[in-house]
Structures are given as structure tokens and as C-alpha cells.
C-alpha positions, 0 to 999 in steps of 0.5 A: 456293694450293697450291704445290709444291717442288723442286730440287737436280733435276742433270738428272734430273727422271723422278720429278718428272715422275712427281710432277707426273702424278699432281696436280692443282690445282697453281697455281706450280711453284718451283725451287731450282737444280741445274738452272735448266733442270730448274726451267723443264722441270716447268713446262712439263711440268706447265703451272704457271707456274714461280719458279725460280732458278741453284742452283751447278752452273748455271756460267754462266747469269745468271738471278737465284741470288735471288727475292723475292716475294709470295704471297696476304701472305707474302713469300718469298724464293726461293734455292739456298742455295749463297753463304748456306753453308747446309750449315753454318748457316742464320747468314747467310740468316737474315740475308738474311730478315730485311733483306729483310721474309721471311715465308718463305724458301725453300731446296735444295744440302743434298740434304736435307729440312727444314720449321721456323720460325725466330725467326719465319721459316719455313724449308723445304728440300725437299730432292731428288727425284733425289740423296738424302742421308742418305735412300734416297729422294727428296723436294719439298714441298706447301705451301698457303696458305689465307686465313691460314695454311700447311702444308708436307708433306714428302712421300717419292719411292717 
């Protein structure tokens, strides 16, 4: 299973379209919100099924702010992160992950990429493909699940 994870695109998806256009064998696209419609457009463009949540900039949208689902035995929690104050800390998000039984939490909002394990739970932030903070380059993530192993690679867009 090969998953592309992106978010915080804010209406600027040309770089992600270019990246997706170079890829083969993608099974799923996860979009962490800001802008919800970008996730849908990237899925349409690539022909890949997507799971998308709303972020703080998706004003007036009634779509879900989080999504809990299972892939290959791993329970994923997908959220933008603003409701859990992720710009300040991961404590609230970690508590929500424990409450839902998540193995992997995918979130955005900070525009800063990261992949770390905290108390047995993986936390993945793909950063922003179009509006990076603290970096000169955009980022997204590639997640691969092979049998009982999950690997993630943060990709710099140059």
C-alpha cells in the first residue's frame, strides 16, 4: 500500500500535481485540510481515492474535521490539527489518538514536516507543498505499508 500525504495547499496545487504526475502505484491520497477542495482536485487529477478533512481555512464547510479509518491493520486518525492546538504542543492530539486507539496520526496546520513516534503512536505532518514555513522548499510525505511494517519518507519539492 502506497499513500501520498499532503496538506496546507491553500489553493496552490500545481506543485503537487507535478509530483503526482511523476508517480506510479499510488493507492491512496490523504489531505490534511486547508483547502479541502484541493484534496478533491488532486484525487480527481491523479485518479486516486482520497480521504480529506477540513482545516481552519475551510470556512463554512460542513465536511468532517477528522477521519478515523483502518489500513492494513493500522488505525489512522486524519485531522488538520488546529482543533488540538498543534502549533503549541502535541499533548491534546496525543490524548485524542489514545482515545481513538490510533496507531498513526496524520495532521497539518503548522506547515512544518515531521515524523516521530510518541508513546507508541506515530505522528506524521507532511508540511506544506506550497507554503512552507522555516524552509525554502515545499514538502509532502510518502507512506508505505508492507506486511507488518510502515515506513515514511518526507519528500522535498525542489
